[in-house]
C-alpha positions as CSV (number, residue, x, y, z in Angstrom):
1,M,263.9,14.1,2.0
2,K,265.8,12.7,4.9
3,H,269.4,13.6,4.0
4,L,271.0,16.5,5.7
5,K,272.9,17.8,2.6
6,I,269.9,17.5,0.4
7,D,267.7,19.3,2.9
8,V,270.3,22.1,3.2
9,F,270.5,22.5,-0.5
10,L,266.7,22.5,-0.9
11,S,266.4,25.0,1.8
12,I,268.1,27.6,-0.4
13,F,265.2,27.6,-2.9
14,P,261.6,28.7,-2.4
15,K,259.1,26.1,-1.2
16,K,257.2,26.2,-4.5
17,V,260.4,25.3,-6.4
18,R,261.6,22.4,-4.2
19,P,259.2,19.7,-5.5
20,Y,260.4,20.5,-9.1
21,L,264.1,20.2,-8.1
22,V,263.4,16.8,-6.4
23,I,261.7,15.5,-9.5
24,L,264.6,16.9,-11.7
25,A,267.0,14.9,-9.4
26,D,264.9,11.9,-10.0
27,V,265.0,12.3,-13.8
28,I,268.8,12.7,-13.6
29,V,269.1,9.3,-11.8
30,L,266.7,7.9,-14.3
31,I,268.9,8.9,-17.1
32,L,272.0,7.7,-15.4
33,S,270.4,4.3,-14.7
34,V,269.6,4.0,-18.5
35,V,273.3,4.9,-19.4
36,V,274.7,2.4,-17.0
37,A,272.3,-0.4,-17.9
38,Y,273.2,0.1,-21.6
39,S,276.9,0.1,-20.8
40,A,276.4,-3.1,-18.7
41,I,274.7,-4.8,-21.7
42,L,277.7,-4.0,-23.9
43,V,280.0,-5.5,-21.3
44,V,277.9,-8.6,-21.0
45,Q,277.8,-9.0,-24.8
46,N,281.7,-8.8,-25.0
47,Y,282.1,-11.4,-22.2
48,M,279.6,-13.6,-24.0
49,K,281.8,-13.5,-27.0
50,I,285.1,-14.3,-25.4
51,K,283.6,-17.0,-23.1
52,V,285.8,-16.4,-20.0
53,K,284.9,-18.1,-16.7
54,S,285.7,-17.0,-13.3
55,P,288.7,-18.8,-11.8
56,A,287.0,-19.6,-8.4
57,L,283.4,-20.5,-9.3
58,F,283.8,-21.5,-13.0
59,I,280.8,-19.5,-14.0
60,P,280.8,-17.3,-17.0
61,Y,281.8,-13.7,-16.4
62,W,278.9,-12.5,-18.4
63,F,276.7,-13.9,-15.8
64,V,278.4,-12.0,-13.1
65,Y,278.3,-8.7,-15.0
66,L,274.6,-9.3,-15.8
67,S,273.9,-8.3,-12.2
68,C,274.9,-4.7,-13.1
69,F,272.3,-4.6,-15.9
70,V,269.6,-6.1,-13.7
71,G,270.3,-3.7,-10.8
72,Y,270.2,-0.6,-13.0
73,A,267.2,-1.9,-14.9
74,L,265.4,-2.2,-11.6
75,T,266.6,1.3,-10.6
76,F,265.1,2.5,-13.8
77,I,261.7,1.0,-13.0
78,R,261.8,2.3,-9.4
79,Q,262.7,5.8,-10.6
80,I,259.7,5.7,-12.9
81,Q,257.5,4.8,-10.0
82,T,259.0,7.5,-7.9
83,I,258.5,10.2,-10.5
84,I,254.9,9.2,-11.1
85,Y,254.3,9.3,-7.3
86,R,255.9,12.7,-6.8
87,V,254.0,14.2,-9.7
88,K,250.7,12.9,-8.3
89,V,251.5,14.3,-4.8
90,M,252.5,17.6,-6.4
91,K,249.1,17.7,-8.2
92,N,247.3,17.2,-4.9
93,G,248.9,20.3,-3.5
94,G,251.7,18.4,-1.8
95,V,249.4,16.1,0.1
96,D,249.9,12.4,0.0
97,T,246.3,11.0,0.1
98,A,247.4,7.4,0.1
99,Q,249.2,7.4,3.5
100,Q,247.5,9.9,5.7
101,T,244.3,10.3,7.7
102,E,241.8,13.0,7.2
103,E,243.3,15.3,9.9
104,E,246.9,15.1,8.8
105,E,248.5,16.9,5.9
106,V,251.9,16.0,4.7
107,P,253.5,18.8,2.7
108,L,255.9,18.0,-0.1
109,G,259.1,19.9,0.2
């Protein structure tokens, strides 16, 4: 982690617990992205029914709000990738074998 507040929070816990907390945070973001993407689909469906267009560009509002769904759907996919990566690194004892040379060890947490 490279964020001061997150590092300070994680430093409260033992080193063995930190990777699990990071994965828990990733799962929370994953759930949040699902909730927001689902809500965005509902908004898009409502705007498709009423067929309102934006006053400046004359494009349908549903098209504008579709960006929320697309953004959070991509966030969902990225969070899945991140969780899989973190679990693999954790199984390797905190060592990222894909991005290191033989003499380096990168601890997780």
